[in-house]
C-alpha positions as a Python dict, from the first residue, in 0.01 Angstrom:
ca = {
    (1, 'M'): (0, 0, 0),
    (2, 'I'): (203, -39, -318),
    (3, 'R'): (167, -394, -443),
    (4, 'S'): (396, -364, -742),
    (5, 'L'): (598, -118, -947),
    (6, 'T'): (697, -164, -1311),
    (7, 'V'): (947, 66, -1484),
    (8, 'S'): (1057, 27, -1845),
    (9, 'N'): (1286, 227, -2076),
    (10, 'Y'): (1359, 487, -1810),
    (11, 'A'): (1717, 620, -1784),
    (12, 'L'): (1942, 320, -1703),
    (13, 'I'): (1642, 96, -1634),
    (14, 'S'): (1552, -130, -1925),
    (15, 'N'): (1280, -312, -1733),
    (16, 'I'): (1223, -362, -1362),
    (17, 'E'): (928, -527, -1193),
    (18, 'I'): (905, -508, -813),
    (19, 'D'): (650, -676, -590),
    (20, 'F'): (642, -491, -258),
    (21, 'A'): (527, -639, 70),
    (22, 'R'): (351, -504, 376),
    (23, 'G'): (563, -374, 657),
    (24, 'L'): (909, -220, 610),
    (25, 'D'): (1056, -254, 260),
    (26, 'I'): (1428, -174, 244),
    (27, 'I'): (1609, -58, -72),
    (28, 'T'): (1989, -45, -65),
    (29, 'G'): (2270, -18, -317),
    (30, 'E'): (2597, 156, -388),
    (31, 'T'): (2596, 529, -455),
    (32, 'G'): (2517, 578, -824),
    (33, 'A'): (2361, 234, -861),
    (34, 'G'): (2026, 387, -958),
    (35, 'K'): (1823, 425, -639),
    (36, 'S'): (1746, 787, -725),
    (37, 'I'): (1647, 681, -1078),
    (38, 'L'): (1394, 441, -929),
    (39, 'L'): (1256, 715, -707),
    (40, 'G'): (1243, 958, -999),
    (41, 'A'): (1033, 711, -1196),
    (42, 'L'): (797, 673, -903),
    (43, 'S'): (766, 1050, -865),
    (44, 'L'): (624, 1069, -1219),
    (45, 'L'): (325, 869, -1094),
    (46, 'L'): (273, 1144, -839),
    (47, 'G'): (242, 1407, -1110),
    (48, 'G'): (610, 1498, -1135),
    (49, 'R'): (753, 1684, -1432),
    (50, 'A'): (831, 1466, -1734),
    (51, 'D'): (1157, 1499, -1929),
    (52, 'T'): (1220, 1308, -2251),
    (53, 'K'): (1591, 1292, -2162),
    (54, 'V'): (1510, 995, -1936),
    (55, 'I'): (1391, 784, -2231),
    (56, 'A'): (1676, 543, -2297),
    (57, 'D'): (1556, 390, -2625),
    (58, 'T'): (1402, 670, -2831),
    (59, 'S'): (1232, 423, -3063),
    (60, 'K'): (970, 344, -2799),
    (61, 'K'): (795, 503, -2505),
    (62, 'S'): (885, 488, -2138),
    (63, 'V'): (619, 341, -1907),
    (64, 'I'): (594, 358, -1528),
    (65, 'E'): (308, 174, -1360),
    (66, 'A'): (221, 102, -998),
    (67, 'V'): (-55, -114, -856),
    (68, 'F'): (-197, -8, -517),
    (69, 'D'): (-420, -178, -265),
    (70, 'A'): (-645, 115, -173),
    (71, 'S'): (-929, -78, -13),
    (72, 'D'): (-896, 115, 316),
    (73, 'V'): (-840, 463, 172),
    (74, 'S'): (-1138, 677, 272),
    (75, 'G'): (-1282, 917, 17),
    (76, 'L'): (-1097, 765, -278),
    (77, 'D'): (-1408, 610, -434),
    (78, 'T'): (-1574, 953, -435),
    (79, 'L'): (-1268, 1112, -596),
    (80, 'L'): (-1264, 845, -867),
    (81, 'A'): (-1637, 878, -930),
    (82, 'D'): (-1612, 1258, -953),
    (83, 'N'): (-1360, 1213, -1234),
    (84, 'D'): (-1550, 935, -1417),
    (85, 'I'): (-1293, 672, -1323),
    (86, 'D'): (-1416, 317, -1267),
    (87, 'A'): (-1334, 184, -919),
    (88, 'D'): (-1219, -175, -875),
    (89, 'A'): (-1445, -389, -654),
    (90, 'D'): (-1142, -510, -456),
    (91, 'G'): (-1004, -159, -404),
    (92, 'E'): (-718, -195, -650),
    (93, 'V'): (-592, 127, -811),
    (94, 'I'): (-349, 134, -1103),
    (95, 'L'): (-152, 449, -1183),
    (96, 'R'): (37, 468, -1512),
    (97, 'R'): (249, 732, -1677),
    (98, 'E'): (371, 709, -2036),
    (99, 'L'): (642, 928, -2191),
    (100, 'S'): (683, 927, -2568),
    (101, 'P'): (1005, 1028, -2748),
    (102, 'S'): (810, 1315, -2910),
    (103, 'G'): (770, 1473, -2566),
    (104, 'R'): (409, 1378, -2511),
    (105, 'S'): (318, 1265, -2162),
    (106, 'R'): (3, 1067, -2081),
    (107, 'A'): (-139, 971, -1743),
    (108, 'F'): (-391, 700, -1655),
    (109, 'V'): (-583, 591, -1346),
    (110, 'N'): (-738, 246, -1380),
    (111, 'D'): (-674, 271, -1757),
    (112, 'T'): (-877, 594, -1777),
    (113, 'P'): (-684, 889, -1929),
    (114, 'V'): (-657, 1175, -1679),
    (115, 'N'): (-476, 1507, -1652),
    (116, 'L'): (-185, 1549, -1412),
    (117, 'T'): (-399, 1729, -1155),
    (118, 'V'): (-628, 1428, -1121),
    (119, 'L'): (-329, 1189, -1117),
    (120, 'R'): (-172, 1397, -840),
    (121, 'D'): (-493, 1412, -639),
    (122, 'V'): (-533, 1034, -651),
    (123, 'A'): (-165, 965, -581),
    (124, 'M'): (-164, 1193, -276),
    (125, 'R'): (-422, 961, -117),
    (126, 'L'): (-199, 660, -177),
    (127, 'V'): (163, 749, -109),
    (128, 'D'): (387, 1015, 45),
    (129, 'I'): (749, 1048, -66),
    (130, 'H'): (991, 1219, 169),
    (131, 'S'): (1342, 1301, 52),
    (132, 'Q'): (1624, 1508, 200),
    (133, 'H'): (1538, 1823, 7),
    (134, 'Q'): (1194, 1818, 169),
    (135, 'N'): (1358, 1889, 504),
    (136, 'M'): (1345, 2255, 399),
    (137, 'L'): (967, 2234, 423),
    (138, 'L'): (999, 2221, 801),
    (139, 'S'): (1083, 2593, 791),
    (140, 'D'): (781, 2673, 574),
    (141, 'N'): (493, 2817, 775),
    (142, 'S'): (225, 2694, 534),
    (143, 'Y'): (366, 2340, 564),
    (144, 'Q'): (367, 2374, 941),
    (145, 'L'): (3, 2484, 937),
    (146, 'A'): (-87, 2189, 713),
    (147, 'I'): (67, 1953, 970),
    (148, 'I'): (-138, 2103, 1252),
    (149, 'D'): (-457, 2089, 1044),
    (150, 'S'): (-390, 1725, 959),
    (151, 'L'): (-347, 1636, 1325),
    (152, 'A'): (-653, 1842, 1420),
    (153, 'D'): (-856, 1660, 1153),
    (154, 'N'): (-970, 1996, 1018),
    (155, 'R'): (-1034, 1886, 658),
    (156, 'Q'): (-1415, 1911, 675),
    (157, 'L'): (-1407, 2234, 876),
    (158, 'L'): (-1157, 2388, 635),
    (159, 'A'): (-1379, 2296, 338),
    (160, 'E'): (-1672, 2472, 509),
    (161, 'Y'): (-1452, 2768, 596),
    (162, 'H'): (-1322, 2808, 241),
    (163, 'K'): (-1680, 2826, 112),
    (164, 'A'): (-1776, 3082, 376),
    (165, 'Y'): (-1458, 3284, 315),
    (166, 'E'): (-1515, 3292, -61),
    (167, 'I'): (-1872, 3412, -8),
    (168, 'Y'): (-1740, 3689, 216),
    (169, 'K'): (-1468, 3789, -31),
    (170, 'G'): (-1715, 3774, -319),
    (171, 'I'): (-1949, 4021, -144),
    (172, 'L'): (-1653, 4247, -69),
    (173, 'R'): (-1556, 4244, -436),
    (174, 'E'): (-1916, 4323, -531),
    (175, 'Y'): (-1923, 4608, -279),
    (176, 'T'): (-1601, 4758, -415),
    (177, 'A'): (-1711, 4725, -777),
    (178, 'T'): (-2055, 4876, -701),
    (179, 'R'): (-1907, 5161, -502),
    (180, 'D'): (-1662, 5245, -779),
    (181, 'M'): (-1939, 5221, -1041),
    (182, 'I'): (-2163, 5453, -842),
    (183, 'R'): (-1881, 5705, -804),
    (184, 'R'): (-1811, 5700, -1176),
    (185, 'N'): (-2176, 5708, -1275),
    (186, 'R'): (-2265, 5998, -1048),
    (187, 'D'): (-2030, 6214, -1252),
    (188, 'D'): (-2206, 6099, -1569),
    (189, 'A'): (-2563, 6088, -1437),
    (190, 'D'): (-2696, 6360, -1669),
    (191, 'F'): (-2540, 6203, -1974),
    (192, 'I'): (-2670, 5857, -1880),
    (193, 'S'): (-3018, 6002, -1833),
    (194, 'Y'): (-2997, 6173, -2176),
    (195, 'Q'): (-2892, 5845, -2343),
    (196, 'L'): (-3173, 5657, -2172),
    (197, 'D'): (-3431, 5918, -2279),
    (198, 'E'): (-3318, 5881, -2640),
    (199, 'I'): (-3373, 5506, -2629),
    (200, 'K'): (-3703, 5535, -2443),
    (201, 'A'): (-3829, 5788, -2700),
    (202, 'L'): (-3817, 5517, -2969),
    (203, 'S'): (-4047, 5287, -2764),
    (204, 'L'): (-3870, 4986, -2910),
    (205, 'V'): (-4028, 4642, -2917),
    (206, 'A'): (-3828, 4319, -2916),
    (207, 'G'): (-3774, 4192, -3272),
    (208, 'E'): (-3905, 4517, -3422),
    (209, 'Q'): (-3611, 4592, -3649),
    (210, 'E'): (-3624, 4251, -3818),
    (211, 'A'): (-4001, 4284, -3874),
    (212, 'L'): (-3965, 4636, -4020),
    (213, 'E'): (-3687, 4529, -4255),
    (214, 'E'): (-3904, 4245, -4386),
    (215, 'E'): (-4197, 4483, -4434),
    (216, 'R'): (-3977, 4735, -4617),
    (217, 'T'): (-3861, 4466, -4859),
    (218, 'I'): (-4223, 4378, -4937),
    (219, 'L'): (-4330, 4742, -4978),
    (220, 'E'): (-4036, 4818, -5206),
    (221, 'N'): (-4138, 4526, -5430),
    (222, 'A'): (-4517, 4572, -5401),
    (223, 'G'): (-4560, 4666, -5771),
    (224, 'T'): (-4378, 4360, -5898),
    (225, 'I'): (-4552, 4137, -5643),
    (226, 'N'): (-4898, 4259, -5742),
    (227, 'R'): (-4820, 4226, -6114),
    (228, 'D'): (-4709, 3865, -6067),
    (229, 'I'): (-5016, 3788, -5855),
    (230, 'A'): (-5247, 3942, -6117),
    (231, 'E'): (-5081, 3742, -6392),
    (232, 'A'): (-5119, 3421, -6192),
    (233, 'L'): (-5485, 3496, -6115),
    (234, 'D'): (-5556, 3575, -6477),
    (235, 'A'): (-5411, 3239, -6581),
    (236, 'L'): (-5616, 3058, -6321),
    (237, 'D'): (-5948, 3243, -6319),
    (238, 'G'): (-5927, 3529, -6564),
    (239, 'D'): (-6188, 3439, -6823),
    (240, 'E'): (-6338, 3141, -7005),
    (241, 'S'): (-5983, 3027, -7099),
    (242, 'G'): (-5862, 3025, -6738),
    (243, 'A'): (-5749, 2707, -6569),
    (244, 'L'): (-6050, 2688, -6341),
    (245, 'S'): (-6296, 2707, -6632),
    (246, 'A'): (-6098, 2452, -6830),
    (247, 'L'): (-6083, 2211, -6536),
    (248, 'S'): (-6456, 2254, -6471),
    (249, 'R'): (-6539, 2169, -6835),
    (250, 'A'): (-6305, 1869, -6831),
    (251, 'A'): (-6458, 1737, -6507),
    (252, 'S'): (-6813, 1769, -6650),
    (253, 'A'): (-6712, 1588, -6968),
    (254, 'C'): (-6553, 1298, -6773),
    (255, 'N'): (-6860, 1269, -6554),
    (256, 'G'): (-7069, 1243, -6875),
    (257, 'L'): (-6844, 967, -7003),
    (258, 'A'): (-6882, 781, -6673),
    (259, 'D'): (-7261, 786, -6719),
    (260, 'K'): (-7215, 617, -7055),
    (261, 'S'): (-7016, 332, -6900),
    (262, 'I'): (-6709, 391, -7115),
    (263, 'G'): (-6435, 195, -6947),
    (264, 'D'): (-6310, 279, -6596),
    (265, 'I'): (-6343, 657, -6640),
    (266, 'S'): (-6478, 741, -6289),
    (267, 'P'): (-6132, 779, -6118),
    (268, 'L'): (-6030, 1035, -6383),
    (269, 'A'): (-6338, 1243, -6308),
    (270, 'E'): (-6263, 1229, -5935),
    (271, 'R'): (-5902, 1339, -5992),
    (272, 'L'): (-6020, 1635, -6203),
    (273, 'E'): (-6265, 1734, -5926),
    (274, 'S'): (-5974, 1725, -5674),
    (275, 'A'): (-5756, 1934, -5905),
    (276, 'L'): (-6041, 2184, -5947),
    (277, 'I'): (-6070, 2220, -5567),
    (278, 'E'): (-5692, 2262, -5524),
    (279, 'V'): (-5660, 2522, -5802),
    (280, 'G'): (-5959, 2709, -5663),
    (281, 'D'): (-5790, 2721, -5320),
    (282, 'I'): (-5470, 2854, -5481),
    (283, 'A'): (-5667, 3126, -5654),
    (284, 'R'): (-5834, 3232, -5327),
    (285, 'T'): (-5497, 3246, -5151),
    (286, 'L'): (-5353, 3462, -5428),
    (287, 'R'): (-5648, 3703, -5393),
    (288, 'D'): (-5569, 3728, -5019),
    (289, 'Y'): (-5210, 3819, -5106),
    (290, 'E'): (-5335, 4066, -5368),
    (291, 'S'): (-5535, 4252, -5102),
    (292, 'R'): (-5248, 4238, -4852),
    (293, 'Y'): (-4961, 4361, -5068),
    (294, 'R'): (-5095, 4687, -5202),
    (295, 'D'): (-4857, 4950, -5323),
    (296, 'D'): (-4846, 5197, -5027),
    (297, 'P'): (-4582, 5473, -5073),
    (298, 'G'): (-4690, 5640, -4746),
    (299, 'R'): (-4635, 5328, -4539),
    (300, 'L'): (-4300, 5266, -4708),
    (301, 'E'): (-4187, 5616, -4614),
    (302, 'A'): (-4299, 5563, -4252),
    (303, 'V'): (-4111, 5233, -4229),
    (304, 'E'): (-3794, 5384, -4372),
    (305, 'D'): (-3815, 5679, -4132),
    (306, 'R'): (-3855, 5440, -3837),
    (307, 'L'): (-3563, 5226, -3947),
    (308, 'G'): (-3353, 5536, -4004),
    (309, 'S'): (-3409, 5646, -3644),
    (310, 'I'): (-3318, 5299, -3517),
    (311, 'Y'): (-3005, 5275, -3737),
    (312, 'S'): (-2889, 5619, -3626),
    (313, 'L'): (-2911, 5526, -3258),
    (314, 'E'): (-2742, 5191, -3318),
    (315, 'L'): (-2452, 5364, -3491),
    (316, 'K'): (-2425, 5611, -3205),
    (317, 'H'): (-2407, 5337, -2944),
    (318, 'H'): (-2209, 5087, -3153),
    (319, 'V'): (-2467, 4806, -3135),
    (320, 'D'): (-2600, 4573, -3403),
    (321, 'D'): (-2978, 4577, -3372),
    (322, 'S'): (-3279, 4713, -3187),
    (323, 'D'): (-3273, 4430, -2932),
    (324, 'A'): (-2923, 4541, -2834),
    (325, 'L'): (-3056, 4894, -2790),
    (326, 'I'): (-3324, 4760, -2558),
    (327, 'E'): (-3058, 4578, -2353),
    (328, 'L'): (-2850, 4896, -2342),
    (329, 'G'): (-3151, 5085, -2215),
    (330, 'D'): (-3198, 4831, -1939),
    (331, 'R'): (-2834, 4870, -1834),
    (332, 'L'): (-2857, 5248, -1836),
    (333, 'A'): (-3175, 5231, -1628),
    (334, 'H'): (-2995, 5001, -1383),
    (335, 'K'): (-2708, 5249, -1358),
    (336, 'L'): (-2946, 5536, -1287),
    (337, 'E'): (-3128, 5326, -1030),
    (338, 'A'): (-2796, 5242, -866),
    (339, 'I'): (-2703, 5611, -860),
    (340, 'E'): (-3038, 5711, -713),
    (341, 'N'): (-3035, 5426, -459),
    (342, 'G'): (-2658, 5404, -424),
    (343, 'D'): (-2642, 5456, -51),
    (344, 'T'): (-2909, 5193, 9),
    (345, 'V'): (-2741, 4943, -224),
    (346, 'L'): (-2404, 4993, -57),
    (347, 'E'): (-2554, 4966, 288),
    (348, 'D'): (-2719, 4637, 190),
    (349, 'L'): (-2391, 4501, 53),
    (350, 'E'): (-2207, 4615, 364),
    (351, 'N'): (-2457, 4435, 588),
    (352, 'R'): (-2428, 4121, 376),
    (353, 'A'): (-2048, 4138, 398),
    (354, 'K'): (-2062, 4173, 778),
    (355, 'A'): (-2296, 3874, 805),
    (356, 'A'): (-2073, 3666, 575),
    (357, 'K'): (-1767, 3765, 777),
    (358, 'R'): (-1941, 3657, 1098),
    (359, 'D'): (-2020, 3319, 942),
    (360, 'A'): (-1659, 3272, 829),
    (361, 'M'): (-1522, 3395, 1162),
    (362, 'M'): (-1738, 3149, 1354),
    (363, 'I'): (-1591, 2856, 1160),
    (364, 'A'): (-1240, 3005, 1179),
    (365, 'R'): (-1260, 3022, 1560),
    (366, 'T'): (-1365, 2657, 1574),
    (367, 'I'): (-1069, 2567, 1351),
    (368, 'S'): (-838, 2779, 1565),
    (369, 'A'): (-949, 2604, 1884),
    (370, 'A'): (-883, 2266, 1721),
    (371, 'R'): (-542, 2388, 1610),
    (372, 'Q'): (-452, 2504, 1959),
    (373, 'A'): (-538, 2165, 2106),
    (374, 'A'): (-357, 1979, 1826),
    (375, 'A'): (-50, 2203, 1861),
    (376, 'R'): (-17, 2127, 2232),
    (377, 'S'): (-50, 1752, 2189),
    (378, 'F'): (176, 1756, 1883),
    (379, 'A'): (454, 1944, 2065),
    (380, 'A'): (441, 1693, 2349),
    (381, 'A'): (438, 1395, 2112),
    (382, 'L'): (724, 1540, 1910),
    (383, 'E'): (941, 1581, 2219),
    (384, 'E'): (863, 1230, 2338),
    (385, 'E'): (922, 1062, 2002),
    (386, 'A'): (1244, 1260, 1933),
    (387, 'R'): (1420, 1188, 2263),
    (388, 'P'): (1521, 831, 2168),
    (389, 'L'): (1676, 972, 1849),
    (390, 'G'): (1948, 1161, 2037),
    (391, 'M'): (1746, 1475, 2111),
    (392, 'K'): (1689, 1421, 2484),
    (393, 'N'): (1683, 1794, 2561),
    (394, 'L'): (1448, 1888, 2280),
    (395, 'R'): (1181, 2142, 2364),
    (396, 'C'): (917, 2222, 2109),
    (397, 'T'): (679, 2516, 2109),
    (398, 'I'): (408, 2554, 1846),
    (399, 'A'): (332, 2925, 1837),
    (400, 'L'): (-12, 3010, 1700),
    (401, 'T'): (-60, 3384, 1657),
    (402, 'P'): (-397, 3546, 1582),
    (403, 'T'): (-419, 3713, 1240),
    (404, 'R'): (-677, 3886, 1027),
    (405, 'L'): (-921, 3667, 838),
    (406, 'S'): (-730, 3498, 556),
    (407, 'P'): (-773, 3201, 319),
    (408, 'T'): (-630, 2972, 590),
    (409, 'G'): (-824, 3112, 884),
    (410, 'I'): (-719, 3341, 1167),
    (411, 'D'): (-390, 3177, 1271),
    (412, 'A'): (-23, 3216, 1185),
    (413, 'V'): (193, 2925, 1297),
    (414, 'E'): (561, 2884, 1368),
    (415, 'F'): (745, 2580, 1501),
    (416, 'L'): (1009, 2674, 1758),
    (417, 'F'): (1275, 2433, 1883),
    (418, 'A'): (1546, 2429, 2147),
    (419, 'F'): (1792, 2140, 2140),
    (420, 'N'): (1992, 2228, 2451),
    (421, 'K'): (1890, 2300, 2810),
    (422, 'N'): (2030, 2650, 2807),
    (423, 'S'): (1872, 2749, 2472),
    (424, 'S'): (1557, 2942, 2397),
    (425, 'P'): (1317, 2799, 2137),
    (426, 'L'): (1393, 2940, 1792),
    (427, 'P'): (1271, 2875, 1436),
    (428, 'V'): (1416, 2549, 1308),
    (429, 'R'): (1622, 2723, 1039),
    (430, 'D'): (1806, 2919, 1309),
    (431, 'T'): (1886, 2638, 1548),
    (432, 'A'): (1885, 2287, 1395),
    (433, 'S'): (2158, 2101, 1208),
    (434, 'G'): (2084, 1902, 895),
    (435, 'G'): (2084, 1575, 1087),
    (436, 'E'): (1852, 1712, 1352),
    (437, 'I'): (1610, 1839, 1087),
    (438, 'S'): (1610, 1494, 922),
    (439, 'R'): (1527, 1327, 1251),
    (440, 'L'): (1257, 1585, 1326),
    (441, 'M'): (1099, 1519, 989),
    (442, 'L'): (1106, 1145, 1055),
    (443, 'V'): (926, 1199, 1384),
    (444, 'I'): (673, 1434, 1220),
    (445, 'K'): (605, 1186, 942),
    (446, 'T'): (562, 917, 1206),
    (447, 'I'): (307, 1119, 1401),
    (448, 'V'): (119, 1251, 1097),
    (449, 'G'): (125, 914, 920),
    (450, 'R'): (-15, 744, 1227),
    (451, 'K'): (-292, 1003, 1250),
    (452, 'M'): (-382, 1009, 881),
    (453, 'Q'): (-332, 636, 816),
    (454, 'L'): (-151, 709, 490),
    (455, 'P'): (-118, 374, 309),
    (456, 'T'): (249, 414, 210),
    (457, 'I'): (536, 638, 320),
    (458, 'I'): (861, 641, 123),
    (459, 'F'): (1177, 773, 292),
    (460, 'D'): (1468, 863, 67),
    (461, 'E'): (1787, 850, 277),
    (462, 'I'): (1621, 1046, 557),
    (463, 'D'): (1869, 881, 795),
    (464, 'T'): (2171, 1052, 635),
    (465, 'G'): (2416, 1196, 887),
    (466, 'V'): (2346, 960, 1176),
    (467, 'S'): (2509, 638, 1286),
    (468, 'G'): (2548, 394, 1571),
    (469, 'D'): (2280, 391, 1836),
    (470, 'I'): (2076, 667, 1671),
    (471, 'A'): (2070, 473, 1345),
    (472, 'S'): (1938, 171, 1533),
    (473, 'R'): (1667, 381, 1695),
    (474, 'I'): (1567, 527, 1359),
    (475, 'G'): (1532, 173, 1231),
    (476, 'M'): (1318, 84, 1530),
    (477, 'M'): (1094, 388, 1467),
    (478, 'M'): (1049, 299, 1102),
    (479, 'S'): (971, -58, 1205),
    (480, 'R'): (703, 66, 1446),
    (481, 'I'): (547, 285, 1175),
    (482, 'A'): (545, -15, 942),
    (483, 'E'): (325, -210, 1184),
    (484, 'N'): (28, -6, 1056),
    (485, 'I'): (157, 165, 740),
    (486, 'Q'): (364, 32, 454),
    (487, 'V'): (706, 198, 469),
    (488, 'I'): (960, 191, 187),
    (489, 'T'): (1300, 336, 275),
    (490, 'I'): (1616, 391, 78),
    (491, 'T'): (1905, 371, 325),
    (492, 'H'): (2281, 338, 363),
    (493, 'L'): (2259, 233, 728),
    (494, 'P'): (2290, -138, 811),
    (495, 'Q'): (2102, -84, 1138),
    (496, 'V'): (1802, 38, 941),
    (497, 'A'): (1838, -220, 664),
    (498, 'A'): (1833, -504, 917),
    (499, 'R'): (1488, -396, 1034),
    (500, 'G'): (1321, -463, 702),
    (501, 'T'): (1059, -725, 642),
    (502, 'S'): (1168, -725, 276),
    (503, 'H'): (1502, -615, 131),
    (504, 'Y'): (1577, -511, -228),
    (505, 'K'): (1918, -439, -375),
    (506, 'V'): (1973, -192, -659),
    (507, 'Y'): (2285, -254, -867),
    (508, 'K'): (2437, -187, -1206),
    (509, 'E'): (2514, -453, -1463),
    (510, 'D'): (2707, -416, -1788),
    (511, 'N'): (2615, -586, -2112),
    (512, 'E'): (2784, -564, -2451),
    (513, 'T'): (2642, -222, -2538),
    (514, 'S'): (2529, -49, -2220),
    (515, 'T'): (2507, -33, -1844),
    (516, 'E'): (2170, -110, -1686),
    (517, 'T'): (2022, -61, -1342),
    (518, 'K'): (1884, -383, -1199),
    (519, 'L'): (1697, -475, -883),
    (520, 'R'): (1648, -801, -700),
    (521, 'R'): (1481, -910, -381),
    (522, 'L'): (1732, -1055, -134),
    (523, 'D'): (1687, -1382, 48),
    (524, 'E'): (1832, -1430, 396),
    (525, 'A'): (2177, -1518, 265),
    (526, 'G'): (2169, -1220, 31),
    (527, 'R'): (2072, -991, 319),
    (528, 'V'): (2373, -1109, 519),
    (529, 'D'): (2598, -1036, 219),
    (530, 'E'): (2447, -691, 167),
    (531, 'I'): (2454, -581, 531),
    (532, 'A'): (2811, -708, 569),
    (533, 'L'): (2902, -503, 262),
    (534, 'M'): (2734, -197, 416),
    (535, 'L'): (2924, -251, 741),
    (536, 'S'): (3274, -307, 607),
    (537, 'G'): (3275, -262, 232),
    (538, 'D'): (3353, -635, 198),
    (539, 'S'): (3071, -889, 191),
    (540, 'T'): (3318, -1171, 267),
    (541, 'N'): (3457, -1013, 583),
    (542, 'A'): (3391, -1268, 859),
    (543, 'A'): (3343, -1015, 1138),
    (544, 'A'): (3109, -805, 927),
    (545, 'R'): (2908, -1112, 832),
    (546, 'E'): (2874, -1214, 1194),
    (547, 'T'): (2762, -862, 1287),
    (548, 'A'): (2513, -872, 999),
    (549, 'R'): (2369, -1199, 1135),
    (550, 'V'): (2345, -1048, 1483),
    (551, 'L'): (2163, -740, 1348),
    (552, 'L'): (1920, -954, 1151),
    (553, 'S'): (1851, -1194, 1436),
    (554, 'A'): (1800, -905, 1680),
    (555, 'T'): (1536, -745, 1460),
    (556, 'N'): (1347, -1052, 1343),
}
């Protein structure tokens, strides 16, 4: 249920804070007082489109925030966890939407920034808003199917079916792509084989090009390298004046001094011995390099020829290196294999597609059976619930027609209604008036809400176009729904308003510079005033006030 709603700097609303109660919450007010503004603000929390035109004071942002008690909402904790949103231990969920004058919109769930898709997914588990324009949904076949699936409790089965269906469609796409590839490649088989032979003829090894290019650089500079090595070796170990000879003589001299006990000379002798070993190791390493990097014009020519062949083929196939040529060869080989084994590959894919279709069809039939059962019970419940609302002759038929396998299963649905004894059931768009559609939607919401245990349902003037006894019965139905589900309804009917457990009045108030929409919770005296005003247009009318008291006492 919605515990509270706060709206600030939104259209005519400067700041409103509402604490809602369990049961049936009534919102009333004159036309144009701002009831639709309040609903528009709430719709933003459900992922509605943001428009900076609603920001009254452009020097600050507009904020809409609602606090929900979601302790009994199944699956919500998983949804929050999947989106890295911390769940409250007491089941409290806070939705917030912020609109900045610059046009930026931000959404939060439990103070965690989220995108609108996540906000919408969470909000859908918490509240359902029904307004008059949604009556058109009753003619929409996909909406009708969603109702039947909700009543059949098909959510888990549909999730399994969607997976199976996507596997089936994926194999079909693979089959089509493979078939088309084989057809194209068969026409080019000789050319593909020629290209592959060219690549195979090079006998390429992974990383070969890079290694050859490094070797070529060394071979091209072999003369300079050897000259530098020879010069270094000469300086280190060339003759009696070389570094090694000089270090050896110095080490011997220091050792002699140590024998003569001249000061602390021993560490110097040890350091010279270490230097002699290190320089000797450097000289040996340089000799290894000297033997390795010989000037070899023949090898250089062979390396350049090999690289030339590789570069030529890379240019031909528009690739960057020899590894890419190897990958190309693998792809060409795969194409040839597919051509040679095309019939076998296609047969395997066809068998896999048939098996996947059987799996999907098995689940689809189970879903269809559940839909058939739900449709029959729903039609009966709809007729029974609608009769007290002035539709005593209503007959409802839920037509489920078999279809080819589709993303929604193997059923097409259509709701058919007859409102008179001598009428045949027809689609609702061809037979129902606006008032009848509103009442049908109320009944549908009642049945679906009872089945799904939706925490909160909001009705926006769904009772438009009815009066008298029917209005009273609509109020009774909303009151019954509110025994298990929080219901918030915006109404102009006193018979409905009198049924509320809580009553809020929306009104306009002028100050020195502007007109603002306000809201207050009515006490018992205020409810009498408001219902009398709704009855007669005059809250002081004695007869209207007495009728208001009678309505309130009859419903409480």
